[in-house]
C-alpha positions in Angstrom: -15.7 -4.9 46.3 -13.6 -2.8 44.0 -11.0 -3.9 41.1 -7.5 -5.1 41.2 -4.9 -2.1 40.9 -3.5 -4.5 38.2 -6.9 -4.4 36.5 -7.3 -0.4 37.1 -4.6 -0.2 35.5 -4.6 -2.2 32.3 -8.5 -0.6 31.8 -6.2 2.8 32.4 -3.5 2.0 29.4 -6.6 0.4 27.4 -8.2 3.7 27.1 -5.6 6.2 26.7 -4.2 3.0 23.7 -7.3 4.1 22.2 -7.1 7.8 22.9 -3.7 7.8 20.6 -4.9 6.1 17.5 -8.1 8.3 17.2 -6.3 11.2 17.0 -3.3 9.5 15.5 -6.0 8.0 12.5 -7.4 12.0 12.6 -4.5 13.5 11.9 -4.2 11.1 9.3 -7.8 11.8 7.9 -6.8 15.7 8.0 -3.7 14.9 6.4 -5.7 12.9 3.0 -8.2 15.6 3.4 -5.9 18.2 2.9 -3.4 16.6 0.4 -6.2 16.2 -1.5 -8.4 19.5 -2.1 -4.8 21.3 -2.6 -1.0 19.4 -2.9 1.3 18.1 -0.6 2.9 21.4 -0.6 1.2 23.6 -0.2 -0.3 21.4 2.8 0.6 23.3 6.8 1.4 20.9 9.4 -1.1 24.3 11.4 -3.9 23.4 9.2 -3.5 19.6 9.5 -4.1 20.2 13.2 -6.4 22.5 13.0 -8.8 20.9 10.8 -7.9 17.4 13.1 -8.8 19.3 16.1 -5.8 19.0 18.1 -2.7 20.8 19.1 0.9 20.9 17.0 2.3 19.5 20.4 0.0 16.4 19.6 0.5 16.6 16.4 5.0 15.7 17.2 3.3 13.0 19.8 2.7 11.2 16.9 4.9 11.8 14.0 8.0 13.7 13.0 6.3 16.4 10.3 4.0 16.3 7.5 5.7 13.8 5.1 5.2 10.8 7.6 1.9 11.7 8.6 1.4 12.0 4.7 3.0 8.3 4.1 1.1 6.7 7.4 -2.0 7.7 5.9 -1.4 6.7 2.6 0.4 2.8 3.5 -2.8 2.5 5.5 -5.0 3.3 2.6 -2.9 1.1 0.5 -2.8 -1.3 2.8 -7.0 -1.7 2.7 -6.4 -1.7 -1.5 -4.0 -4.9 -0.4 -5.7 -6.6 2.1 -9.1 -6.5 -0.2 -7.4 -8.5 -2.9 -5.1 -10.9 -1.0 -9.4 -12.6 0.4 -10.1 -13.2 -3.2 -6.2 -13.4 -5.1 -5.6 -16.4 -2.1 -8.2 -18.5 -3.3 -5.8 -19.6 -5.9 -3.7 -22.4 -4.8 -0.9 -21.7 -8.0 1.2 -18.4 -6.5 1.8 -16.7 -9.6 -1.8 -16.1 -10.0 -2.0 -15.3 -6.9 0.3 -12.4 -6.9 -1.5 -11.8 -10.4 -4.5 -11.5 -9.0 -3.6 -9.1 -6.6 -1.3 -7.3 -8.8 -3.7 -6.3 -11.0 -6.2 -5.3 -8.1 -4.5 -3.2 -6.4 -2.6 -1.5 -9.7 -5.6 -0.9 -10.9 -7.0 0.8 -7.1 -3.8 2.9 -6.5 -3.2 4.4 -10.0 -7.2 5.9 -10.1 -6.7 6.5 -6.7 -6.5 10.7 -6.9 -4.3 10.7 -3.9 -2.2 9.3 -5.5 -1.9 11.5 -8.4 -1.5 14.7 -6.0 1.9 13.2 -4.4 3.2 12.5 -8.1 5.5 14.8 -7.6 6.6 12.5 -4.2 7.6 9.1 -6.0 9.9 8.3 -2.9 7.0 8.7 -0.4 5.0 6.6 -2.8 7.1 3.9 -2.9 7.8 3.6 0.5 4.2 3.4 1.5 3.4 0.8 -1.5 6.6 -0.9 -0.2 5.1 -0.9 3.5 1.9 -1.4 2.3 2.2 -4.6 0.4 5.8 -6.1 1.6 4.0 -8.9 3.8 1.5 -10.5 1.0 4.3 -10.1 -1.8 7.1 -11.5 0.2 5.0 -14.5 2.0 3.5 -15.1 -1.8 7.1 -15.1 -3.4 8.9 -17.3 -0.7 6.0 -20.2 -1.5 6.6 -19.9 -4.9 9.7 -20.7 -4.2 9.5 -23.4 -2.2 6.9 -24.8 -4.8 10.0 -23.6 -7.5 7.1 -22.1 -9.3 9.8 -18.5 -9.4 13.2 -18.2 -10.2 14.9 -14.9 -10.2 18.9 -14.5 -9.9 18.1 -11.7 -7.6 17.7 -11.8 -3.8 14.8 -11.1 -2.5 16.2 -7.8 -1.0 17.1 -6.2 -4.5 13.5 -7.8 -6.2 12.0 -5.8 -3.1 13.8 -2.3 -4.6 12.9 -3.3 -8.8 9.5 -4.4 -8.6 8.7 -1.1 -6.3 10.3 1.4 -8.7 9.0 -0.3 -11.0 5.7 -0.5 -9.9 5.6 3.1 -8.9 7.1 3.6 -12.6 4.1 2.2 -14.3 1.5 4.4 -12.0 2.6 7.4 -12.5 2.7 6.7 -16.4 -1.0 5.6 -16.6 -1.6 8.7 -14.6 -0.1 11.4 -17.1 -1.4 9.5 -20.1 -5.1 8.9 -18.4 -5.4 4.9 -18.7 -5.2 5.2 -22.3 -3.3 2.4 -22.3 -3.8 -0.8 -19.8 -0.6 -0.8 -17.6 -2.1 -3.3 -15.3 -1.1 -6.3 -17.2 2.3 -4.7 -18.5 3.0 -4.4 -14.7 2.3 -8.4 -14.2 3.9 -9.2 -17.5 6.9 -7.5 -15.9 6.4 -9.1 -12.7 6.3 -12.1 -13.8 8.9 -12.2 -16.5 11.1 -11.2 -13.3 9.5 -14.4 -11.1 11.5 -15.9 -14.1 7.7 -17.0 -15.0 8.3 -18.6 -19.1 7.1 -15.9 -21.6 4.5 -18.3 -23.3 3.1 -19.1 -19.3 2.3 -15.1 -18.7 -0.4 -14.9 -21.3 -2.3 -17.2 -19.6 -1.6 -16.3 -16.0 -3.4 -13.2 -16.7 -6.1 -14.5 -18.1 -6.7 -16.6 -15.9 -6.6 -14.0 -13.0 -8.4 -12.1 -14.9 -11.2 -14.0 -14.5 -11.1 -13.3 -11.2 -13.8 -10.9 -9.2 -11.6 -8.2 -8.2 -12.6 -5.9 -5.6 
C-alpha cells in the first residue's frame, strides 16, 4: 500500500529541514574553527564555505553576512553554557540563589572560552549573543523573583536587560585582559544582586550559597 500524499510530503519536508539544519551547523562550526584559528577580522566567507564544503549561495540561504554566522554560532555555544547552569541552579528555591548560581557558572565559562578572547574587539556581537542565549532563563527568574517580592529594582526590565548585558561583557573582557588575576565572577554576581535590590549584608551569603553548589 502506498503512503498517502500528505505523509510523503511531510516526510520530504522533514528530510529537507534536517538537511538544512545540518548545513547550518556545518557553516557555524566552520566559522567557529576559523575564528579560533585566525580571528574574526581575518576570516572570510569563502573560507567558511570551503571548510563547510558548501557553496557561497548556500551560505546566503542561511546567513546575511559573516557576522551573522559568527553570532549564531556563539549564541548557540553560550546557550549550552546557560542550559547546563540552569539544570543545577533551578534546584534551589530562592530566585536570588538560582540567578547567582547561573551567573557564576556562565561568567566563568564565557570568560575562559577562547572564542570570547578572539571576539574581544567585537563587544556588541558578544553582548547580542549573550542576551539571545540567556534572556529566557534570566527573564523567567527575574519575573519569579519580582512576583515573590525577592527582587525590587526601580528599572524597567528592558533597561535592566541592557544594563546587565553591558556590565557582564565589560567584566568578562576585563577578566580576559588581566588573565584572571581577580575573581570577577563574584564581582559580577555582587553587581547583579545589588541592582536587583538585594540588601548589601545578604549578598555575601547568597554568593556563598551559590558557590557551595557544584557547578557544571
